[in-house]
C-alpha positions as CSV (number, residue, x, y, z in Angstrom):
1,M,126.5,74.3,82.8
2,T,128.1,74.8,86.1
3,L,127.4,74.3,89.8
4,I,128.5,77.7,91.1
5,S,127.5,77.4,94.8
6,V,126.5,74.6,97.1
7,N,124.3,76.0,100.0
8,V,123.2,74.3,103.2
9,G,121.3,75.0,106.4
10,L,119.8,73.4,109.5
11,P,116.3,74.2,110.9
12,R,116.1,77.2,113.2
13,E,113.4,78.9,115.0
14,V,112.4,82.4,114.0
15,T,109.5,84.7,114.9
16,W,106.9,85.5,112.2
17,K,103.8,87.5,112.9
18,G,104.4,87.1,116.6
19,K,104.6,83.3,116.5
20,P,107.6,81.0,116.5
21,V,108.2,79.1,113.2
22,T,110.9,76.5,112.5
23,T,112.4,76.7,109.1
24,A,115.5,75.6,107.2
25,I,115.2,78.1,104.3
26,F,118.2,80.1,105.4
27,K,121.1,78.6,103.5
28,E,124.8,79.5,103.4
29,A,127.4,78.6,100.8
30,V,129.9,75.9,101.9
31,Q,133.5,75.4,100.6
32,G,135.0,72.2,99.6
33,R,133.6,69.0,98.6
34,I,130.4,67.7,100.2
35,L,128.5,64.4,100.1
36,L,125.2,64.5,98.3
37,R,123.0,61.6,99.7
38,T,119.6,60.3,98.6
39,L,117.6,62.6,100.8
40,N,119.9,65.7,101.2
41,L,123.4,67.1,101.3
42,D,125.5,66.6,104.4
43,G,124.9,69.6,106.6
44,D,121.4,70.3,105.2
45,R,118.0,69.4,106.6
46,Q,114.3,70.2,106.1
47,A,112.3,71.6,109.0
48,D,109.0,69.9,108.0
49,P,109.5,66.6,106.1
50,S,105.7,66.4,105.5
51,V,106.0,69.1,102.8
52,H,109.7,69.6,102.3
53,G,112.4,67.1,101.3
54,G,112.0,63.5,100.5
55,A,113.5,61.5,97.7
56,D,111.8,63.6,95.0
57,K,112.9,66.9,96.6
58,A,116.4,66.0,97.7
59,V,118.0,69.1,96.3
60,Y,116.5,72.5,95.3
61,V,118.2,74.1,92.3
62,Y,117.9,77.9,91.4
63,P,119.4,79.4,88.3
64,A,121.9,82.2,89.0
65,E,120.6,83.9,85.8
66,H,117.5,85.0,87.9
67,Y,119.4,86.9,90.4
68,D,119.7,90.1,88.3
69,Y,115.9,90.1,88.1
70,W,115.6,89.9,91.8
71,R,118.1,92.5,92.6
72,S,116.0,94.9,90.5
73,E,112.9,93.7,92.3
74,L,114.3,93.6,95.8
75,S,116.3,96.9,95.8
76,G,118.7,97.2,98.6
77,Q,118.6,93.5,99.7
78,E,121.8,91.6,99.6
79,L,121.4,88.4,97.5
80,P,124.3,86.0,98.0
81,S,123.9,82.5,96.5
82,G,121.3,80.5,98.5
83,S,119.1,83.5,99.0
84,F,116.0,81.6,97.7
85,G,116.6,78.6,99.9
86,E,118.4,76.7,97.1
87,N,120.9,74.0,97.7
88,F,122.5,74.5,94.2
89,T,123.0,77.8,92.5
90,T,123.7,77.0,88.9
91,T,124.3,78.5,85.4
92,G,123.0,77.0,82.2
93,L,119.9,75.2,83.6
94,L,116.9,77.4,82.9
95,E,113.4,76.2,83.6
96,G,112.3,76.5,79.9
97,E,115.3,74.5,78.6
98,V,115.4,71.4,80.8
99,Y,112.8,68.6,80.9
100,I,111.3,66.8,83.8
101,G,113.2,63.4,83.8
102,D,116.5,64.9,82.4
103,R,119.5,63.2,84.0
104,F,122.8,64.8,84.8
105,S,126.0,64.2,86.6
106,I,127.5,66.6,89.1
107,G,130.8,65.6,90.6
108,S,130.6,61.9,91.2
109,A,126.7,62.1,91.8
110,E,123.9,61.5,89.3
111,I,120.6,63.4,89.6
112,V,117.2,63.7,87.7
113,I,114.9,66.7,87.5
114,T,111.5,66.0,89.1
115,Q,109.4,69.1,89.5
116,P,109.2,72.9,89.8
117,R,109.1,74.6,93.2
118,L,105.8,75.8,94.6
119,P,106.8,78.3,97.3
120,C,105.3,78.3,100.8
121,Y,104.9,81.2,103.3
122,K,108.5,80.6,104.6
123,L,109.8,82.4,101.6
124,G,108.1,85.4,102.9
125,I,109.8,84.9,106.2
126,K,113.2,84.8,104.6
127,F,112.7,88.2,102.9
128,G,110.5,89.7,105.6
129,Q,107.8,90.4,103.1
130,A,104.4,88.6,103.3
131,D,103.8,89.2,99.5
132,M,107.0,87.4,98.5
133,V,105.3,84.1,97.8
134,K,102.9,85.9,95.3
135,R,105.8,87.7,93.7
136,F,108.0,84.7,93.4
137,S,105.0,82.7,91.8
138,N,104.2,85.5,89.4
139,S,107.7,85.7,88.2
140,R,107.5,82.1,87.0
141,R,111.2,81.9,88.0
142,T,110.6,78.8,90.1
143,G,113.8,76.8,90.1
144,F,113.3,73.1,90.4
145,Y,113.9,69.9,92.5
146,L,116.2,67.0,91.9
147,A,116.1,63.4,92.9
148,V,119.4,61.7,93.6
149,R,119.9,58.6,91.4
150,K,123.6,58.1,92.5
151,E,125.1,59.4,95.6
152,G,128.4,61.2,95.3
153,I,130.6,64.2,96.1
154,V,129.9,67.6,94.8
155,A,131.5,71.0,95.0
156,A,131.1,74.6,93.7
157,G,132.9,74.8,90.4
158,D,131.8,71.4,89.2
159,A,130.7,70.9,85.6
160,I,127.1,69.7,85.2
161,Q,127.0,67.1,82.4
162,L,123.8,65.9,80.6
163,L,123.4,62.1,80.6
164,S,120.0,61.8,79.0
165,R,117.0,63.7,77.9
166,D,113.5,62.6,78.8
167,P,111.8,61.7,75.6
168,H,108.5,63.2,76.6
169,Q,110.0,66.7,76.4
170,I,108.0,68.4,79.1
171,T,110.0,71.4,80.5
172,V,110.0,72.5,84.1
173,A,108.3,75.8,82.8
174,D,105.7,73.6,81.1
175,V,104.7,72.1,84.4
176,T,104.5,75.5,86.1
177,R,102.4,77.0,83.3
178,L,100.0,74.0,83.5
179,Y,99.7,74.4,87.2
180,M,99.2,78.2,87.1
181,R,96.7,77.7,84.2
182,D,98.8,79.9,81.9
183,D,98.5,76.8,79.6
184,K,95.6,74.4,79.6
185,S,97.1,71.9,77.1
186,L,95.6,68.5,77.8
187,E,98.3,67.0,75.4
188,K,101.0,68.4,77.5
189,M,99.3,67.1,80.7
190,R,99.2,63.5,79.1
191,R,103.0,63.8,78.2
192,A,103.8,65.0,81.7
193,L,102.2,61.9,83.1
194,Q,104.4,59.7,80.8
195,S,107.6,60.9,82.4
196,E,108.7,58.5,85.0
197,A,110.4,61.1,87.0
198,L,107.1,63.1,87.7
199,P,106.3,62.7,91.5
200,E,102.9,61.2,92.6
201,G,101.4,64.4,93.7
202,W,101.7,65.9,90.4
203,R,100.4,62.8,88.8
204,T,97.3,63.0,90.8
205,Y,96.9,66.7,90.0
206,F,97.1,66.3,86.3
207,T,95.0,63.1,86.3
208,Q,92.3,65.0,88.0
209,Q,92.5,67.9,85.5
210,L,92.2,65.4,82.6
211,E,89.3,63.7,84.2
212,E,87.5,67.0,84.6
213,A,88.1,68.0,81.1
214,E,87.2,64.8,79.7
215,P,84.2,63.5,81.5
């Protein structure tokens, strides 16, 4: 498992459908070692903290393994690392193989997986395609967010080392399938709620689903 690119970006104003929009989805790879803090990487910010960022979304990870799929889907578009707004482009960390609550070290930092990504309309802005959010969601190639448990220095090329696995064994892909209703397993919802790393918003959602299913 390897961190192959570290990508950062600051908010910028763009025009979308004739209106100004502020977004930080445009990320560029940086060289050298960079400090990973509790809320973000040095040189990286979120445009709208009410929906992006925060302790449970300090870092967005996207597997490099998905890029071949998107190169075939988005013919003619250049897709350098960071194209999907991710901070970390990685190998060896696929959504169906990592659990919510898994802890890893990267460089001198320690992180924990918290949740899959639910894309917003700004992904469409990034690619200039209004249907990109739907295509991204339908692909189920979501990537995932990290919380920072120990601040530290990271760099492209760092090994990603597993420190511990969450005992409840709910993968990032499981959470996505439950949300998308591909999977309606109440047992998986209960296990997801047992993972301490699952953020409050997801807890509320799954609790409501269980209450509706079990009046």
